[in-house]
A tleap script that builds the chain and sets N, CA, C and O, in Angstrom:
source leaprc.protein.ff14SB
mol = sequence {
  NMET LYS ARG PHE ILE LEU GLU LEU GLY ALA
  ASP PHE ILE PHE VAL GLY GLU GLU TYR ARG
  LEU GLN VAL GLY ASN GLN ASP PHE PHE ILE
  ASP LEU LEU PHE PHE HIE ARG GLY LEU SER
  ALA LEU VAL ALA PHE GLU LEU LYS ILE GLY
  LYS PHE SER PRO GLU HIE ILE GLY GLN LEU
  ASN PHE TYR LEU GLU ALA LEU ASP ARG ASP
  VAL LYS LYS PRO HIE GLU ASN PRO SER ILE
  GLY VAL LEU LEU CYS ARG ASP LYS ASP ASP
  GLU VAL VAL GLU TYR ALA LEU SER HIE ASN
  LEU SER PRO THR MET VAL ALA GLN TYR GLU
  LEU GLN LEU PRO ASP LYS LYS GLN LEU LYS
  LYS LYS LEU HIE GLU LEU THR GLU ASN ASN
  THR LEU GLU SER HIE CPRO
}
set mol.1.N position { -14.984 61.703 80.730 }
set mol.1.CA position { -15.812 63.036 81.080 }
set mol.1.C position { -16.738 62.954 82.083 }
set mol.1.O position { -17.086 64.007 82.618 }
set mol.2.N position { -17.293 61.725 82.511 }
set mol.2.CA position { -17.944 61.558 83.688 }
set mol.2.C position { -17.229 62.005 84.942 }
set mol.2.O position { -17.730 62.725 85.805 }
set mol.3.N position { -16.069 61.528 84.953 }
set mol.3.CA position { -15.201 61.658 86.191 }
set mol.3.C position { -14.671 63.425 86.210 }
set mol.3.O position { -14.452 64.044 87.251 }
set mol.4.N position { -14.560 63.923 85.009 }
set mol.4.CA position { -14.241 65.228 84.927 }
set mol.4.C position { -15.392 66.150 85.543 }
set mol.4.O position { -15.156 67.061 86.336 }
set mol.5.N position { -16.516 65.845 85.140 }
set mol.5.CA position { -17.714 66.502 85.466 }
set mol.5.C position { -17.956 66.322 87.199 }
set mol.5.O position { -18.235 67.253 87.956 }
set mol.6.N position { -17.804 65.134 87.525 }
set mol.6.CA position { -17.920 64.882 89.093 }
set mol.6.C position { -16.871 65.623 89.835 }
set mol.6.O position { -17.083 65.940 91.005 }
set mol.7.N position { -15.751 65.925 89.245 }
set mol.7.CA position { -14.667 66.689 89.968 }
set mol.7.C position { -15.012 68.153 89.900 }
set mol.7.O position { -14.225 68.921 90.453 }
set mol.8.N position { -16.122 68.676 89.277 }
set mol.8.CA position { -16.562 69.949 89.406 }
set mol.8.C position { -17.150 70.542 90.630 }
set mol.8.O position { -17.328 71.731 90.896 }
set mol.9.N position { -17.410 69.513 91.303 }
set mol.9.CA position { -18.031 69.859 92.660 }
set mol.9.C position { -18.759 68.620 93.097 }
set mol.9.O position { -19.054 67.752 92.276 }
set mol.10.N position { -19.108 68.500 94.603 }
set mol.10.CA position { -19.817 67.532 95.147 }
set mol.10.C position { -21.366 67.599 94.704 }
set mol.10.O position { -22.039 66.573 94.803 }
set mol.11.N position { -21.910 68.723 94.243 }
set mol.11.CA position { -23.187 68.782 94.093 }
set mol.11.C position { -23.568 67.958 92.852 }
set mol.11.O position { -24.754 67.646 92.749 }
set mol.12.N position { -22.813 67.617 92.016 }
set mol.12.CA position { -23.168 66.701 90.743 }
set mol.12.C position { -23.254 65.427 91.128 }
set mol.12.O position { -22.418 64.897 91.859 }
set mol.13.N position { -24.300 64.832 90.647 }
set mol.13.CA position { -24.622 63.347 91.002 }
set mol.13.C position { -24.865 62.682 89.548 }
set mol.13.O position { -25.636 63.151 88.711 }
set mol.14.N position { -24.185 61.662 89.400 }
set mol.14.CA position { -24.227 60.883 88.030 }
set mol.14.C position { -25.497 60.224 87.953 }
set mol.14.O position { -25.866 59.559 88.922 }
set mol.15.N position { -26.237 60.320 86.902 }
set mol.15.CA position { -27.576 59.746 86.707 }
set mol.15.C position { -27.338 58.476 85.719 }
set mol.15.O position { -27.662 57.321 85.997 }
set mol.16.N position { -26.765 58.865 84.612 }
set mol.16.CA position { -26.430 57.852 83.591 }
set mol.16.C position { -25.697 58.299 82.387 }
set mol.16.O position { -25.501 59.480 82.101 }
set mol.17.N position { -25.330 57.337 81.743 }
set mol.17.CA position { -24.550 57.574 80.479 }
set mol.17.C position { -25.354 56.885 79.296 }
set mol.17.O position { -25.740 55.718 79.371 }
set mol.18.N position { -25.569 57.689 78.219 }
set mol.18.CA position { -26.426 57.192 77.109 }
set mol.18.C position { -27.735 56.936 77.623 }
set mol.18.O position { -28.406 55.982 77.229 }
set mol.19.N position { -28.179 57.861 78.605 }
set mol.19.CA position { -29.437 57.850 79.259 }
set mol.19.C position { -30.720 57.726 78.402 }
set mol.19.O position { -31.063 58.642 77.654 }
set mol.20.N position { -31.337 56.716 78.510 }
set mol.20.CA position { -32.633 56.439 77.492 }
set mol.20.C position { -33.899 57.132 77.840 }
set mol.20.O position { -34.515 56.893 78.878 }
set mol.21.N position { -34.295 58.054 76.890 }
set mol.21.CA position { -35.481 58.383 76.809 }
set mol.21.C position { -36.460 57.849 75.783 }
set mol.21.O position { -36.131 57.645 74.614 }
set mol.22.N position { -37.654 57.635 76.254 }
set mol.22.CA position { -38.614 57.087 75.309 }
set mol.22.C position { -39.723 58.157 75.122 }
set mol.22.O position { -40.411 58.610 76.036 }
set mol.23.N position { -39.807 58.516 73.749 }
set mol.23.CA position { -40.837 59.598 73.461 }
set mol.23.C position { -41.646 59.042 72.244 }
set mol.23.O position { -41.104 58.863 71.153 }
set mol.24.N position { -42.833 58.801 72.453 }
set mol.24.CA position { -43.681 57.974 71.433 }
set mol.24.C position { -43.174 56.703 71.621 }
set mol.24.O position { -42.923 56.161 72.697 }
set mol.25.N position { -43.014 56.176 70.284 }
set mol.25.CA position { -42.431 54.780 70.063 }
set mol.25.C position { -40.969 54.901 69.719 }
set mol.25.O position { -40.411 53.958 69.158 }
set mol.26.N position { -40.358 55.929 69.999 }
set mol.26.CA position { -38.883 55.924 69.705 }
set mol.26.C position { -38.131 56.218 71.100 }
set mol.26.O position { -38.607 56.768 72.093 }
set mol.27.N position { -36.832 55.709 70.915 }
set mol.27.CA position { -35.871 55.837 72.036 }
set mol.27.C position { -34.711 56.810 71.546 }
set mol.27.O position { -34.140 56.684 70.463 }
set mol.28.N position { -34.472 57.671 72.366 }
set mol.28.CA position { -33.520 58.729 72.261 }
set mol.28.C position { -32.296 58.652 73.473 }
set mol.28.O position { -32.608 58.231 74.587 }
set mol.29.N position { -31.184 58.993 73.247 }
set mol.29.CA position { -30.064 58.793 74.199 }
set mol.29.C position { -29.288 60.156 74.593 }
set mol.29.O position { -28.632 60.804 73.777 }
set mol.30.N position { -29.435 60.469 75.810 }
set mol.30.CA position { -28.595 61.657 76.104 }
set mol.30.C position { -27.237 60.989 76.576 }
set mol.30.O position { -27.139 59.991 77.290 }
set mol.31.N position { -26.166 61.776 76.010 }
set mol.31.CA position { -24.773 61.403 76.286 }
set mol.31.C position { -24.513 61.149 77.749 }
set mol.31.O position { -24.286 59.990 78.096 }
set mol.32.N position { -24.523 62.026 78.555 }
set mol.32.CA position { -24.404 61.990 79.998 }
set mol.32.C position { -25.551 62.776 80.724 }
set mol.32.O position { -25.893 63.896 80.343 }
set mol.33.N position { -26.059 62.211 81.661 }
set mol.33.CA position { -27.122 62.864 82.569 }
set mol.33.C position { -26.822 62.864 84.063 }
set mol.33.O position { -26.584 61.818 84.665 }
set mol.34.N position { -26.839 64.134 84.683 }
set mol.34.CA position { -26.466 64.275 86.035 }
set mol.34.C position { -27.545 65.000 86.733 }
set mol.34.O position { -28.420 65.538 86.054 }
set mol.35.N position { -27.571 65.068 88.032 }
set mol.35.CA position { -28.482 65.888 88.795 }
set mol.35.C position { -27.509 66.943 89.687 }
set mol.35.O position { -26.522 66.571 90.323 }
set mol.36.N position { -27.934 68.167 89.612 }
set mol.36.CA position { -27.052 69.102 90.416 }
set mol.36.C position { -27.982 69.325 91.527 }
set mol.36.O position { -29.125 69.716 91.295 }
set mol.37.N position { -27.498 69.064 92.916 }
set mol.37.CA position { -28.025 69.230 94.196 }
set mol.37.C position { -28.316 70.603 94.381 }
set mol.37.O position { -29.446 70.944 94.728 }
set mol.38.N position { -27.455 71.387 94.193 }
set mol.38.CA position { -27.484 72.992 94.582 }
set mol.38.C position { -28.630 73.722 93.802 }
set mol.38.O position { -29.393 74.498 94.377 }
set mol.39.N position { -28.725 73.400 92.287 }
set mol.39.CA position { -29.604 73.741 91.431 }
set mol.39.C position { -30.827 73.247 91.556 }
set mol.39.O position { -31.782 73.900 91.135 }
set mol.40.N position { -31.013 71.924 92.197 }
set mol.40.CA position { -32.029 71.190 92.059 }
set mol.40.C position { -32.604 70.886 90.809 }
set mol.40.O position { -33.817 71.009 90.635 }
set mol.41.N position { -31.727 70.443 89.791 }
set mol.41.CA position { -32.116 70.254 88.394 }
set mol.41.C position { -31.322 69.100 87.841 }
set mol.41.O position { -30.242 68.740 88.308 }
set mol.42.N position { -31.943 68.533 86.795 }
set mol.42.CA position { -31.194 67.594 85.978 }
set mol.42.C position { -30.270 68.375 85.056 }
set mol.42.O position { -30.718 69.452 84.663 }
set mol.43.N position { -29.072 68.023 84.649 }
set mol.43.CA position { -28.208 68.495 83.842 }
set mol.43.C position { -27.807 67.584 82.676 }
set mol.43.O position { -27.014 66.665 82.882 }
set mol.44.N position { -28.293 67.791 81.527 }
set mol.44.CA position { -28.052 66.865 80.326 }
set mol.44.C position { -26.759 67.466 79.544 }
set mol.44.O position { -26.689 68.634 79.162 }
set mol.45.N position { -25.832 66.568 79.380 }
set mol.45.CA position { -24.469 66.892 78.669 }
set mol.45.C position { -24.553 66.180 77.275 }
set mol.45.O position { -24.734 64.964 77.200 }
set mol.46.N position { -24.445 66.814 76.406 }
set mol.46.CA position { -24.396 66.451 74.841 }
set mol.46.C position { -22.974 66.644 74.356 }
set mol.46.O position { -22.523 67.790 74.368 }
set mol.47.N position { -22.217 65.635 73.927 }
set mol.47.CA position { -20.812 65.705 73.509 }
set mol.47.C position { -20.756 65.595 72.064 }
set mol.47.O position { -21.126 64.547 71.536 }
set mol.48.N position { -20.325 66.584 71.355 }
set mol.48.CA position { -19.999 66.652 70.027 }
set mol.48.C position { -18.729 66.603 69.554 }
set mol.48.O position { -17.911 67.377 70.051 }
set mol.49.N position { -18.319 65.686 68.505 }
set mol.49.CA position { -16.885 65.622 68.266 }
set mol.49.C position { -16.478 66.623 67.244 }
set mol.49.O position { -15.277 66.810 67.050 }
set mol.50.N position { -17.389 67.292 66.566 }
set mol.50.CA position { -17.357 68.337 65.488 }
set mol.50.C position { -17.733 69.718 65.830 }
set mol.50.O position { -17.973 70.045 66.992 }
set mol.51.N position { -17.786 70.506 64.873 }
set mol.51.CA position { -18.208 71.937 65.061 }
set mol.51.C position { -19.535 72.055 65.489 }
set mol.51.O position { -20.355 71.192 65.175 }
set mol.52.N position { -19.880 73.149 66.257 }
set mol.52.CA position { -21.242 73.242 66.525 }
set mol.52.C position { -22.218 73.683 65.426 }
set mol.52.O position { -21.984 74.593 64.631 }
set mol.53.N position { -23.365 72.924 65.464 }
set mol.53.CA position { -24.276 73.195 64.445 }
set mol.53.C position { -25.625 73.713 65.128 }
set mol.53.O position { -25.884 73.221 66.227 }
set mol.54.N position { -26.479 74.617 64.619 }
set mol.54.CA position { -27.648 74.861 65.196 }
set mol.54.C position { -28.616 73.796 65.307 }
set mol.54.O position { -29.547 73.935 66.101 }
set mol.55.N position { -28.504 72.651 64.544 }
set mol.55.CA position { -29.338 71.531 64.998 }
set mol.55.C position { -29.131 70.840 66.226 }
set mol.55.O position { -30.015 70.134 66.712 }
set mol.56.N position { -27.861 71.024 66.830 }
set mol.56.CA position { -27.620 70.622 68.166 }
set mol.56.C position { -28.538 71.194 69.257 }
set mol.56.O position { -29.052 70.561 70.180 }
set mol.57.N position { -28.648 72.482 68.992 }
set mol.57.CA position { -29.667 73.093 70.065 }
set mol.57.C position { -31.029 72.431 70.031 }
set mol.57.O position { -31.587 72.152 71.092 }
set mol.58.N position { -31.645 72.139 68.744 }
set mol.58.CA position { -33.034 71.502 68.675 }
set mol.58.C position { -32.898 70.152 69.309 }
set mol.58.O position { -33.806 69.793 70.060 }
set mol.59.N position { -31.847 69.338 69.094 }
set mol.59.CA position { -31.716 68.112 69.843 }
set mol.59.C position { -31.821 68.338 71.079 }
set mol.59.O position { -32.807 67.898 71.670 }
set mol.60.N position { -30.959 68.984 71.683 }
set mol.60.CA position { -30.820 69.368 73.184 }
set mol.60.C position { -32.226 69.818 73.795 }
set mol.60.O position { -32.664 69.322 74.834 }
set mol.61.N position { -32.798 70.656 73.169 }
set mol.61.CA position { -33.990 71.205 73.583 }
set mol.61.C position { -35.225 70.015 73.703 }
set mol.61.O position { -36.042 69.930 74.619 }
set mol.62.N position { -35.126 69.231 72.646 }
set mol.62.CA position { -35.793 68.126 72.571 }
set mol.62.C position { -35.680 67.219 73.907 }
set mol.62.O position { -36.667 66.862 74.550 }
set mol.63.N position { -34.411 66.910 74.223 }
set mol.63.CA position { -34.121 66.139 75.413 }
set mol.63.C position { -34.492 66.779 76.654 }
set mol.63.O position { -34.921 66.108 77.593 }
set mol.64.N position { -34.349 68.102 76.724 }
set mol.64.CA position { -34.664 69.020 77.978 }
set mol.64.C position { -36.348 68.858 78.083 }
set mol.64.O position { -36.885 68.649 79.171 }
set mol.65.N position { -36.966 68.957 77.067 }
set mol.65.CA position { -38.391 68.791 77.216 }
set mol.65.C position { -38.945 67.542 77.706 }
set mol.65.O position { -39.892 67.467 78.490 }
set mol.66.N position { -38.198 66.398 77.120 }
set mol.66.CA position { -38.546 65.026 77.639 }
set mol.66.C position { -38.247 64.773 78.849 }
set mol.66.O position { -38.920 64.035 79.570 }
set mol.67.N position { -37.096 65.422 79.228 }
set mol.67.CA position { -36.805 65.250 80.803 }
set mol.67.C position { -37.698 65.858 81.738 }
set mol.67.O position { -38.059 65.324 82.787 }
set mol.68.N position { -38.134 67.272 81.233 }
set mol.68.CA position { -39.072 67.953 82.210 }
set mol.68.C position { -40.383 67.205 82.249 }
set mol.68.O position { -40.933 67.006 83.332 }
set mol.69.N position { -40.898 66.790 81.132 }
set mol.69.CA position { -42.279 66.056 81.225 }
set mol.69.C position { -42.224 64.773 81.787 }
set mol.69.O position { -43.118 64.427 82.561 }
set mol.70.N position { -41.186 63.926 81.471 }
set mol.70.CA position { -41.257 62.397 81.976 }
set mol.70.C position { -40.247 61.994 83.004 }
set mol.70.O position { -40.340 60.874 83.506 }
set mol.71.N position { -39.127 62.952 83.422 }
set mol.71.CA position { -38.328 62.341 84.458 }
set mol.71.C position { -38.075 63.194 85.557 }
set mol.71.O position { -37.699 62.645 86.593 }
set mol.72.N position { -38.217 64.560 85.545 }
set mol.72.CA position { -38.021 65.550 86.665 }
set mol.72.C position { -39.117 65.440 87.603 }
set mol.72.O position { -40.231 65.115 87.192 }
set mol.73.N position { -38.920 65.663 88.736 }
set mol.73.CA position { -39.876 65.580 89.861 }
set mol.73.C position { -40.466 66.856 89.955 }
set mol.73.O position { -39.897 67.849 89.501 }
set mol.74.N position { -41.750 66.912 90.603 }
set mol.74.CA position { -42.464 68.260 90.465 }
set mol.74.C position { -41.686 69.278 91.369 }
set mol.74.O position { -41.735 70.444 90.978 }
set mol.75.N position { -40.937 69.015 92.576 }
set mol.75.CA position { -40.247 70.045 93.276 }
set mol.75.C position { -39.065 70.453 92.571 }
set mol.75.O position { -38.490 71.467 92.966 }
set mol.76.N position { -38.591 69.783 91.534 }
set mol.76.CA position { -37.313 70.259 90.951 }
set mol.76.C position { -37.305 71.340 89.891 }
set mol.76.O position { -38.382 71.592 89.351 }
set mol.77.N position { -36.357 71.927 89.571 }
set mol.77.CA position { -36.133 73.041 88.666 }
set mol.77.C position { -36.118 72.453 87.380 }
set mol.77.O position { -35.759 71.285 87.230 }
set mol.78.N position { -36.539 73.286 86.288 }
set mol.78.CA position { -36.369 72.861 84.901 }
set mol.78.C position { -34.911 72.320 84.685 }
set mol.78.O position { -33.937 72.742 85.308 }
set mol.79.N position { -34.879 71.442 83.830 }
set mol.79.CA position { -33.660 70.903 83.417 }
set mol.79.C position { -32.771 71.736 82.675 }
set mol.79.O position { -33.242 72.718 82.101 }
set mol.80.N position { -31.526 71.479 82.602 }
set mol.80.CA position { -30.401 72.500 82.118 }
set mol.80.C position { -29.624 71.529 80.981 }
set mol.80.O position { -29.372 70.333 81.134 }
set mol.81.N position { -29.349 72.256 79.940 }
set mol.81.CA position { -28.548 71.656 78.815 }
set mol.81.C position { -27.289 72.075 78.798 }
set mol.81.O position { -27.028 73.237 79.109 }
set mol.82.N position { -26.292 71.159 78.419 }
set mol.82.CA position { -24.756 71.750 78.324 }
set mol.82.C position { -24.414 71.071 76.958 }
set mol.82.O position { -24.583 69.856 76.858 }
set mol.83.N position { -23.985 71.729 76.001 }
set mol.83.CA position { -23.638 71.209 74.805 }
set mol.83.C position { -21.987 71.531 74.530 }
set mol.83.O position { -21.562 72.643 74.217 }
set mol.84.N position { -21.170 70.342 74.710 }
set mol.84.CA position { -19.860 70.491 74.508 }
set mol.84.C position { -19.410 70.221 73.055 }
set mol.84.O position { -19.485 69.058 72.658 }
set mol.85.N position { -18.990 71.094 72.297 }
set mol.85.CA position { -18.431 70.980 70.968 }
set mol.85.C position { -16.825 71.151 70.821 }
set mol.85.O position { -16.111 71.862 71.528 }
set mol.86.N position { -16.437 70.356 69.767 }
set mol.86.CA position { -14.917 70.568 69.618 }
set mol.86.C position { -14.455 71.859 69.155 }
set mol.86.O position { -13.306 72.267 69.326 }
set mol.87.N position { -15.431 72.526 68.533 }
set mol.87.CA position { -15.318 73.874 67.963 }
set mol.87.C position { -16.565 74.669 67.689 }
set mol.87.O position { -17.624 74.091 67.446 }
set mol.88.N position { -16.474 75.916 67.719 }
set mol.88.CA position { -17.843 76.620 67.548 }
set mol.88.C position { -17.481 78.089 67.151 }
set mol.88.O position { -16.439 78.659 67.474 }
set mol.89.N position { -18.587 78.664 66.336 }
set mol.89.CA position { -18.707 79.971 65.884 }
set mol.89.C position { -19.422 80.803 66.720 }
set mol.89.O position { -20.648 80.819 66.620 }
set mol.90.N position { -18.779 81.593 67.642 }
set mol.90.CA position { -19.654 82.567 68.434 }
set mol.90.C position { -21.030 83.120 67.890 }
set mol.90.O position { -22.093 83.069 68.507 }
set mol.91.N position { -20.830 83.668 66.609 }
set mol.91.CA position { -21.970 84.254 66.094 }
set mol.91.C position { -22.895 83.367 65.774 }
set mol.91.O position { -24.033 83.814 65.914 }
set mol.92.N position { -22.820 82.050 65.320 }
set mol.92.CA position { -23.647 80.947 65.007 }
set mol.92.C position { -24.231 80.626 66.107 }
set mol.92.O position { -25.430 80.350 66.065 }
set mol.93.N position { -23.469 80.584 67.431 }
set mol.93.CA position { -24.117 80.144 68.592 }
set mol.93.C position { -25.017 81.299 69.033 }
set mol.93.O position { -26.121 81.014 69.497 }
set mol.94.N position { -24.668 82.494 68.937 }
set mol.94.CA position { -25.583 83.610 69.421 }
set mol.94.C position { -26.962 83.585 68.571 }
set mol.94.O position { -28.050 83.786 69.111 }
set mol.95.N position { -26.816 83.328 67.232 }
set mol.95.CA position { -28.026 83.296 66.531 }
set mol.95.C position { -28.996 82.057 66.823 }
set mol.95.O position { -30.224 82.143 66.808 }
set mol.96.N position { -28.313 80.963 67.076 }
set mol.96.CA position { -29.090 79.727 67.297 }
set mol.96.C position { -29.610 79.731 68.747 }
set mol.96.O position { -30.502 78.916 68.981 }
set mol.97.N position { -29.155 80.596 69.858 }
set mol.97.CA position { -29.645 80.762 71.111 }
set mol.97.C position { -30.546 81.947 71.205 }
set mol.97.O position { -31.115 82.119 72.283 }
set mol.98.N position { -30.749 82.754 70.275 }
set mol.98.CA position { -31.383 84.084 70.508 }
set mol.98.C position { -32.773 83.869 70.851 }
set mol.98.O position { -33.196 84.739 71.612 }
set mol.99.N position { -33.611 82.985 70.528 }
set mol.99.CA position { -35.062 82.883 70.950 }
set mol.99.C position { -35.166 81.580 71.687 }
set mol.99.O position { -36.252 81.001 71.721 }
set mol.100.N position { -34.118 81.087 72.274 }
set mol.100.CA position { -34.180 79.872 72.983 }
set mol.100.C position { -34.431 80.240 74.238 }
set mol.100.O position { -33.764 81.133 74.762 }
set mol.101.N position { -35.584 79.503 74.994 }
set mol.101.CA position { -36.067 79.829 76.429 }
set mol.101.C position { -35.451 78.879 77.367 }
set mol.101.O position { -35.471 79.097 78.579 }
set mol.102.N position { -34.862 77.749 76.816 }
set mol.102.CA position { -34.443 76.657 77.867 }
set mol.102.C position { -33.093 77.284 78.386 }
set mol.102.O position { -32.521 78.194 77.786 }
set mol.103.N position { -32.642 76.727 79.539 }
set mol.103.CA position { -31.420 77.112 79.931 }
set mol.103.C position { -30.441 76.292 79.418 }
set mol.103.O position { -30.235 75.210 79.968 }
set mol.104.N position { -29.766 76.648 78.398 }
set mol.104.CA position { -28.670 75.774 77.529 }
set mol.104.C position { -27.584 76.618 77.503 }
set mol.104.O position { -27.646 77.837 77.348 }
set mol.105.N position { -26.324 75.788 77.697 }
set mol.105.CA position { -25.128 76.657 77.533 }
set mol.105.C position { -24.327 75.876 76.442 }
set mol.105.O position { -24.360 74.646 76.421 }
set mol.106.N position { -23.635 76.576 75.570 }
set mol.106.CA position { -22.735 75.819 74.662 }
set mol.106.C position { -21.342 76.328 74.883 }
set mol.106.O position { -21.082 77.518 75.061 }
set mol.107.N position { -20.378 75.267 74.859 }
set mol.107.CA position { -18.980 75.501 75.106 }
set mol.107.C position { -18.136 74.708 74.265 }
set mol.107.O position { -18.445 73.585 73.868 }
set mol.108.N position { -16.990 75.343 73.979 }
set mol.108.CA position { -15.970 74.642 73.232 }
set mol.108.C position { -15.123 73.989 74.175 }
set mol.108.O position { -14.686 74.534 75.188 }
set mol.109.N position { -14.853 72.594 73.764 }
set mol.109.CA position { -13.851 71.843 74.662 }
set mol.109.C position { -12.349 71.956 74.066 }
set mol.109.O position { -12.131 72.232 72.886 }
set mol.110.N position { -11.454 71.735 74.920 }
set mol.110.CA position { -10.220 71.729 74.557 }
set mol.110.C position { -9.623 70.255 74.810 }
set mol.110.O position { -10.115 69.487 75.637 }
set mol.111.N position { -8.576 69.962 74.055 }
set mol.111.CA position { -8.046 68.609 74.212 }
set mol.111.C position { -7.143 68.476 75.499 }
set mol.111.O position { -6.905 67.398 76.043 }
set mol.112.N position { -6.642 69.776 75.946 }
set mol.112.CA position { -6.031 69.841 77.184 }
set mol.112.C position { -6.918 70.623 78.043 }
set mol.112.O position { -7.333 71.712 77.647 }
set mol.113.N position { -7.282 70.098 79.326 }
set mol.113.CA position { -8.208 70.621 80.132 }
set mol.113.C position { -7.484 71.940 80.819 }
set mol.113.O position { -6.283 71.899 81.086 }
set mol.114.N position { -8.247 73.055 81.076 }
set mol.114.CA position { -7.554 74.074 81.780 }
set mol.114.C position { -7.624 73.691 83.431 }
set mol.114.O position { -8.207 72.671 83.800 }
set mol.115.N position { -7.094 74.441 84.202 }
set mol.115.CA position { -6.955 74.343 85.557 }
set mol.115.C position { -8.512 74.000 86.276 }
set mol.115.O position { -9.559 74.542 85.924 }
set mol.116.N position { -8.406 73.181 87.138 }
set mol.116.CA position { -9.769 72.655 88.005 }
set mol.116.C position { -10.374 73.953 88.578 }
set mol.116.O position { -11.589 74.151 88.562 }
set mol.117.N position { -9.558 74.758 89.043 }
set mol.117.CA position { -10.169 75.944 89.788 }
set mol.117.C position { -10.767 76.971 88.873 }
set mol.117.O position { -11.622 77.789 89.211 }
set mol.118.N position { -10.201 76.841 87.603 }
set mol.118.CA position { -10.631 77.864 86.616 }
set mol.118.C position { -12.151 77.380 86.202 }
set mol.118.O position { -13.132 78.119 86.116 }
set mol.119.N position { -12.109 76.045 85.981 }
set mol.119.CA position { -13.297 75.385 85.582 }
set mol.119.C position { -14.455 75.507 86.463 }
set mol.119.O position { -15.569 75.676 85.967 }
set mol.120.N position { -14.304 75.441 87.623 }
set mol.120.CA position { -15.243 75.368 88.761 }
set mol.120.C position { -15.692 77.015 88.683 }
set mol.120.O position { -16.892 77.284 88.628 }
set mol.121.N position { -14.725 78.047 88.680 }
set mol.121.CA position { -15.147 79.418 88.741 }
set mol.121.C position { -16.040 79.625 87.456 }
set mol.121.O position { -17.077 80.266 87.624 }
set mol.122.N position { -15.781 79.200 86.315 }
set mol.122.CA position { -16.613 79.296 85.038 }
set mol.122.C position { -17.953 78.716 85.194 }
set mol.122.O position { -18.970 79.347 84.905 }
set mol.123.N position { -17.958 77.600 85.618 }
set mol.123.CA position { -19.276 76.806 85.748 }
set mol.123.C position { -19.932 77.559 86.857 }
set mol.123.O position { -21.156 77.549 86.723 }
set mol.124.N position { -19.493 78.245 87.969 }
set mol.124.CA position { -20.226 78.884 88.918 }
set mol.124.C position { -20.835 80.133 88.225 }
set mol.124.O position { -22.015 80.435 88.405 }
set mol.125.N position { -19.986 80.867 87.410 }
set mol.125.CA position { -20.525 82.089 86.884 }
set mol.125.C position { -21.575 81.697 85.803 }
set mol.125.O position { -22.548 82.440 85.677 }
set mol.126.N position { -21.469 80.649 85.052 }
set mol.126.CA position { -22.565 80.457 83.970 }
set mol.126.C position { -23.869 79.970 84.755 }
set mol.126.O position { -24.986 80.300 84.357 }
set mol.127.N position { -23.693 79.208 85.833 }
set mol.127.CA position { -24.858 78.839 86.506 }
set mol.127.C position { -25.579 80.041 87.333 }
set mol.127.O position { -26.806 80.126 87.393 }
set mol.128.N position { -24.720 80.937 87.949 }
set mol.128.CA position { -25.224 82.228 88.561 }
set mol.128.C position { -25.918 83.055 87.427 }
set mol.128.O position { -27.046 83.479 87.679 }
set mol.129.N position { -25.368 83.328 86.213 }
set mol.129.CA position { -25.882 84.083 85.146 }
set mol.129.C position { -27.387 83.462 84.819 }
set mol.129.O position { -28.467 84.054 84.815 }
set mol.130.N position { -27.139 82.293 84.590 }
set mol.130.CA position { -28.568 81.454 84.043 }
set mol.130.C position { -29.588 81.742 85.088 }
set mol.130.O position { -30.688 82.177 84.747 }
set mol.131.N position { -29.299 81.529 86.335 }
set mol.131.CA position { -30.298 81.691 87.574 }
set mol.131.C position { -30.800 83.193 87.641 }
set mol.131.O position { -31.990 83.471 87.788 }
set mol.132.N position { -29.882 84.056 87.532 }
set mol.132.CA position { -30.221 85.458 87.523 }
set mol.132.C position { -31.152 85.772 86.212 }
set mol.132.O position { -32.222 86.357 86.380 }
set mol.133.N position { -30.766 85.410 85.024 }
set mol.133.CA position { -31.641 85.580 83.999 }
set mol.133.C position { -32.938 84.978 84.085 }
set mol.133.O position { -33.884 85.660 83.691 }
set mol.134.N position { -33.205 83.592 84.614 }
set mol.134.CA position { -34.307 83.077 84.750 }
set mol.134.C position { -35.194 83.606 85.852 }
set mol.134.O position { -36.372 83.247 85.842 }
set mol.135.N position { -34.780 84.391 86.770 }
set mol.135.CA position { -35.404 84.955 87.916 }
set mol.135.C position { -35.158 86.604 87.716 }
set mol.135.O position { -34.215 87.147 88.293 }
set mol.136.N position { -35.968 87.270 86.958 }
set mol.136.CA position { -35.674 88.717 86.782 }
set mol.136.C position { -36.215 89.460 88.090 }
set mol.136.O position { -36.095 90.680 88.200 }
savepdb mol mol.pdb
quit
């Protein structure tokens, strides 16, 4: 998965796999952490082998908050979360994200990957839309 994300563009820089965050006296681990140079933001990827559940958003938001408080540099933008699930119900995702203020994306992954150009285009669209929504 790390190689796949790095192939999406030269702006992704790999930071860590099972990236450790310590909050209080507990350790938490982000599946994959990248930095995106163009967005000037950390990008946390959480990988779920099952169907999307609203609890996944809570976990990812917790990670984003910890990254923003303890890892991100003052000149960087807020961290972005990407949740990749084997399956999702669009209506459940919509409800789960309706009051969410963090820049988070939920995507369903396929066992066979689409064309690289198509993926780049979709990621660009998602980041453009997220940037436009964040800056009215």
